[in-house]
Each structure stands twice: as C-alpha cells, then as structure tokens.
N, C-alpha and C positions, 0 to 999 in steps of 0.2 A: 654400232656397227653394222650393217645393215647397205642397201641400196643405194644409200649415202655414200659409198665408199670408206675407208676406215679412218678413223676418224682419232686414232691418237697423235702423238708428236711427229710422225714422222711419215705418217698415211698420208693417201691423198683425199681430200674431203672432195665429194660431187654433189649437182644439185639436189635437193629433197623432190621426195616426190612429188611433191604440189607445182613444183616449176619444170620437171621435166616431162608432165602431162600435156603442156604447152608446147610441146613438141611434137605431140602427136605422130612418135618413129618407135613402134616396139623394139625393131630392129636396132638402135642407138642404148635403148634401157636393157638391152638381152647384153649388148657390147659393156656395159655398166657394170653390169651384175657380174660378169666372168670377170671384167677386170679387180671387183670388191671381192670375189672368192677368192684369188688368188692374193691379195693381203692381206684377206684376213686369213687366209691359211699358213703365210708367212709369217705369223705371230702366235700360231701353234694354234688357231683354234676352229676347228671342225665344224661349227654350227652356227647361224645367224638367226638374232631374230626383227627377220626380216623378209619379204618384203610386207610394211602395211596396204591391205587391201582395201581399210574403210572406204565408205563412197561418201563423204561431207557435204551434206546437205545445208551446212552452217556457216557460214565462216566467222563468225563467232566463235568458234570449238579452237581450243587451244592446241590441238592436235591437229587443223586442218590441214598445213602446211606435211603433214607426215602421208595425207592421201593422193592417190593419181587425181583428183577431180568428183567431182559431183554428178557425171554420168557414172551410171553402170558399165556402159559399152565399153567406153574409154578406159574404166581402170580393168576391165577383163583384158584389152589387149593388153595392158600394161603386164599384165602376169607373166610377160616374158622375161621380167626379171627374174622369176624363178627360173628358168630355164638357162639362163646364163650364168645363173648363181650356182646351180646344179647340172648344168650340162646337158647336152640331149639325148634323150633315151632312146635306143633302139626301136625301131618299127612293131607292130605290135606285144609291143608291153603292156603290162596288165592294167586297164586303167585304175585308178584310184591308190595303185602301191607305191609306196615313195622312192624315189630312184635318186643316187649319187654317183655319179659319173666315174670319178677317183679323186684322187691324194691332191689334185691342182681345184676342186670344186668343196664346196661347201651343204649342209644340209640345211633348208629353209625352215620357215617359220610362218606362216602365213596369218593373218591379225588383222581386226579381234573380233572373234566370231561373237555373236552377228548382231548387225547394228546401232558400233560404234557412233558412227556418224549421222547418226540420225537422232541425236538425243533433243530433248526439250531445248530451245534455248542454247543449243550448242555446250550447254555446261556438261563437263569432261564426267564421265561415269554418271551421266544422268539416266533418266528413265526416255526409252526410245517408245514413243507411243503412235502405233500403226498396227492395220488387220494384219494377219498373217498375209494374206495376197503382198500387200504392199513392204512387208518385210524381205517376200523372197522376191520381188519382182524388181525391189530397190537394191538390198543389201546383201542379198546369194547370190548375185550372176556370177560376182569375181570367186566365187569361191568353187563355182564349178568349172570354172578356168584351169584355178589355183589344183583344183583334184585332177584334173586333168592333164597336166602339167607335171603331175609325180611329186606333189609337196610333200614333204617329209611330214612336217609338224604345222596343228592349227593353238593359236592363243585363244582361251577364252578370255573373254571384254570384261570389263569391270563392271559396263552399264546392266540397265535391265530393259527386258522386254515386255510391255504393259504391266510394271512394276514387280515382275520374277526375275530376280537375279540371276546374268546368263552362266552362272559359276554354280547354278541349282538348278541349272536348267534342262533336266531328262529328255525332256520330247526334242530338242533343238540339237543334243549333242550328241544322243543315243539313238533316236528315232529316226529324225532327218540326215546327220552329219555321217553316223557312222552302217546307220542299217540300208537307209534310201540311196545315199550319194556313193555307198559301198570307199567312204576312206580306208583306207588301211594304216596310215602312220598312228602315229600317237598325238594325244590331245594335251594339252598342257596349259595351268593353271597360270594368269598373270602375278606379276608380282607380288603375293601376299594375299592375292587374288579372294580365296577361300575365307579367310578374315571378315572381311567384307561384305559376307552372306548376312551377315548379324548386322544392326545397331544398338549399340555401337559396335564397332568390329570386335572381333574374339570374345566377345558374350558368353559366348556358349560353344568353345569351339568342338566339343566332340561331334556335335549337332551338325556342324560347318563341315567337317570330316567326312562326317555321315554323308550327309547331302551332296556334297560335291564329286565325292567317286563314284554312287550310285548314280549319278546323274550323268558319269561317263568321262570323268577328267582322268586321265591315265598319267600323268606325272603334275607334280605338286610344288611350286617356287617358295619354298619358305627358307629366308633367310635368317631367322632368330629363331623361332619356336620348333625346329625339327626335332629334338627329346620327344616334345609335348605334341607331337604330332604320330610323330611313330608308337608311341605308347596310346595313346587310344585309338588309333587306327588298328592295333595287336587286339584291342579288346574290342573293338566290334564285329574282327574279322572270327576270333575265338569264340562269340557269341553270337556267331550266325548274324549278325544284322545287317553285314555287307557276306554276300557267299563267295566263298574260293573262287570260282567262275570270274568274279569280276575283276578279281587281283591276279587271275591267268591271263585276260583281257589284255588287261594293261602293259602285264609284262612282256605277254605274247609283240604288242604293239611296239612298248620300247627297245628289245632288243632285236625284233625288224628291222628299224633305224638302224639301228647301231651296227648290223649284220650292215645293210646299206652304206652305211659309210665306212666301212672296211676298219673300223676301230680295232678291229682283233686283231686283223693282220698287219696292223701299221700304228700302234698307239701315241707311237710319238711324232714331234715335229718333224720334217721334214727343212734342213737349214740350208738346203741348195735355194731354196723359194725365199731368201733373206732378200733377193734383191727385185723385188720384186715390187718391194715396200714403197710407195711413193715415188717410181720409176717416171721417168719423162711420158713414155708411151703413153701413161694412166693420168698424168698431168695435162697431157694434150686433149684427149678422150673428156677431159673433164671441163678444160677448156670449150672444148665442142659443144657441151652438155649446155655452157653457160650462155653460150653465144644465141644458140638454137633458141633457146628460152625465155630470153629476154623478148617482154613486148614493149612498143613503143603505140603510148596511148595518142598521141600526136606531136605532127612535127610540124615547128610553126605556128603563128597565129591565124596563117592563111594558107589554106593549103598547097595555092601554086608557086609558095614560096618557101619550101623548106629548112628547116635552121640547122637539120641535122646532116650529116657528118659536120665538127667544126671543123674551119679550116686548121692545121697544122701549123702556119702561121696566124697568130694572133693576136700580137700585142700584148698585150695582161690578161692570164685566164684567172679568177677568184676561184678557187676547190673549199664549201663551206660546210659544217655539218660534220659532226662528230663520226659519223659512219664513214665519211672517208678514208680516215687515216684509220683504220679501227679492224685489225684483222678479225678478230674474237668476232664481232659485230659481225662481220661478213659471213664467218661461217656458222652462227647460230647457235641452236642447243644439240646436244648429243655430239658436241668437239670435245674431244678430251675430258670433259665433266657429265655431269647430267646435264646441267641447266647451258651449259656453256661457259664462255669468260671473254671477259675483254680485254684490250690490248693486242698489242703484236709481237707478244713475244713466245704465243701459244703453239703456234706451227707453220710450217713452212709455207711461205704464200707472197702475193702481189696486194697490194692495197688499192686501194680504186686511185688514190690519190698517187702513189708508185708508177700506178699504171698510166695515168696522164702525163707526169713528168718526161717518161719515156719514150712516147709516142708523138709528143709535138714535138716543132722544129727550135732548135738549138737555140735561136732567137726570140723566141715564146717563153715571157716569163710567168711562171705558174704558183704565184702566190695563196700560202692556205691557212685560211682564219676559222677556225670550230665555229665560233659565234660572230660574223663580223658585225659591227656596229653602223648605226647609218654614216655616221662620221667616216668611218675610215671607208667606207665605198665613196663617200665622195671626193674624199680627198685622194683617190687612186682613179686610174681612168680606165676601168676593167673593158677589156671588150665583150666578154661573155662571163659569165657566172654557171658553176657547177653545184648544184646544192643537193649532196647525201644525207637523208633523211631514213629513219625508219625505226622499228622497236628494237629493243633490247635483246637480247639470247635468251629464248623459254624454253621449255619445253612441258607436254601435259596440263595439268589445271593452271597451275601458273600465266599459261599464255593465254586462257578463257578470257574474251574483251565483249564485254557485252554491247561495247558503246563504238566500237570498231574504229578507236580512235589512235592518231598519232600520238606518242609522249611528247610532250614538252622537253625544251626548245624546240623539237621540229618543226611547227606551224610557223611560228614568229621568226625564222630563220626566214625560209621565203618571202 
C-alpha cells in the first residue's frame, strides 16, 4: 500500500510513482495520497510504507518504477503525496516534527534513505559510489522536502554508500538526519535490513544489532528472529555497549509518532470508512492519473497525418499481446501479493481489450489474438492493430534488468 493506492482485492489501484511523475502535477499526487489514506484506514491500517522518494539514476534498477523520477527537484515536488496521506498541518507547525491530521489520514514513511536510486549498474541493494556532495545534491533534496512536510518516519536503504551499509551509517542517520536536519520522527530499518549488514546475512547478529542501533535506527523490522534480537539487544544494553540514552531516544521518537497518529485515543479501525474502499470517486481519480500520465512517443509515420485517435468505426481491429487482456499484468507488482499476479480475477478493473470493445462503434469488430500468426493476419482484413506488450509483474531485485529488454514474445508480436 502507498501512493499506488490500496492494492488489496477491493481497493483502488493507482499509477505507480514513475508514471505519476510524467504528470508534473503535485496537486493530483496530493489527491491520490488523500484517497489512498482513506482506503488504507478503511482496512484498519494507520501507517503506510510510502512514498518512495528515491531519485532513480539508472532505469535498469528493478525499483525504478517506484521512484518519481531522475530529477531531484521533480521528486521534491512530488513529496506532496506526504501531505495528501497525512493531511495539511497548521501554520507555524514545528519543522521536522511528524504530523497526522486525524483518523482519515495515515502516518507516512519516506524511503529508502539514502542513495538507493544511485547504485552501480542499477543493481538493487548495491553500492552507491559518489562524493558527499553528490549524495547530498542528488539524493538528499527529497528528504529536505519530506521533513518540511512533517513526514512521520524514514526507512533506511539496503544499499551502501561508498561501501558502508546504510543500516550501519551513523554519520548519515544520526549526525545528518537527526541532528543537522532536525528530523523528529522515527527511523525504521527495512525488512531484515540489519541482517544484511554482514556478508553472509545474519553471520554476526549481535554485531548487526549493535551497529544498527548505535547508527540511529529506532525501530527494527524483524519478521522471524525477533526473540534473538530482543535477547541480543538486552545484553548490549545491560553491558553498556548500547547506552540507555540511545534506547530512550528511540522510544521517545516511536511514542511521538504513535501519539501523533492518535493510536492511544483511537486504537481500533473505524467501520464507517468501509465505504471508502474502492469507491467510484477514487477509481475516477485513478483514471485521471492514467490519462494524464500516458506518454505518446510518435503519432503516425508522418507528423502531418496523425494516426491517433483511431476512428470508432473501423471495420476490424486486431488486439494482440498477452498484456491486452490481463488485469494482473496491468496492475504490476505490489498488487495483492508482493510480486504481483497475472490473470483477470485478482481485483476489479478494466482490461485494455475490454476498454477498446466498450469504446468502439457497435459495427466495429474487435478480434483478440494473444500471439497471432502471419497467416492469421493475412486472412483477415484488419483496419488497425493494437499491440499491447510489456514486462511481467515484479518488484525489487526480481525487476533488475541489465539489458532493458522486453521479454519474448513481445518483440516478435510487433
């Protein structure tokens, strides 16, 4: 869940960050954030791991589509998603202090701090090699804006900066983020993030616990080894390796966010918000975002005779490609499951094929062939062909693509 909408079976799926950045419309992104907040709250969840404010410098990165783009200023502007999700804070609100307007809003998490979009060769969780000036001028600006907007939490990146794991980087987490930028929310690790401080992962867990907490991480995401973590952390505090002042700082920050979220006054979900889940207004907003973010590279062979829009009365139209009639492929990763799914039974929506059929004149025949043969095309007198190809759903490392190629049989269908 996040700035992409509520990705469960009944929720509204909205453009990923990479597509909404094409709009250059912070106000629309803010509206998307507000709609997402309502739908997430409707499911009883008061906190989202969004937005991703990475500055993607290499399109080969598997998380590039989660980024708002390659320009720091653009990503800064799109932190309007935070205001949409958390709500507008009142004038003269203390800079750096987390803010959540009420029970129709959610706490946010800006991620992944810092330099996740600048790794070598675009490899996920890899090393970002740049000077401090380069890091602060390219990858830090979105965090300036996020903090100014009252972002509640910040998630640390799996990646490294000049060989130092971000989960172990006290200079960037404590000295820069907390002290220099006066961030008052809490810093959270990524999923099993502290395990990956060592190679292989979890090779020296007491060391990973020590170095990550001393670096300034306040909340640790631990799905499996939480009893081991509690035991190791307790020992480290009791022998004064980790001072109690560091624990106090973490607890203070976590409680500050929880109080800001209103969890103590309103600890349970609000049933009255159930109607917000996948409502028509939010689906209309998703449609607006799609329309405004579509990019037309070329309209016809010659500029003076544009091909689009196609006439609604067109005799026969061939629609080809697996992505033309696959809602799961359209939605992509982070929908229903982590890596996404294929098929048309995962959520409510309209496939491209269905959209074409519902738009053309009744006299127009629309024929779908996933991978049509040359003979099939010759046997039919098609007026136009709409070919829909693309990648399969993916997230994170699975999406790393060093060649930037479209999977087969996509190119051959064209």
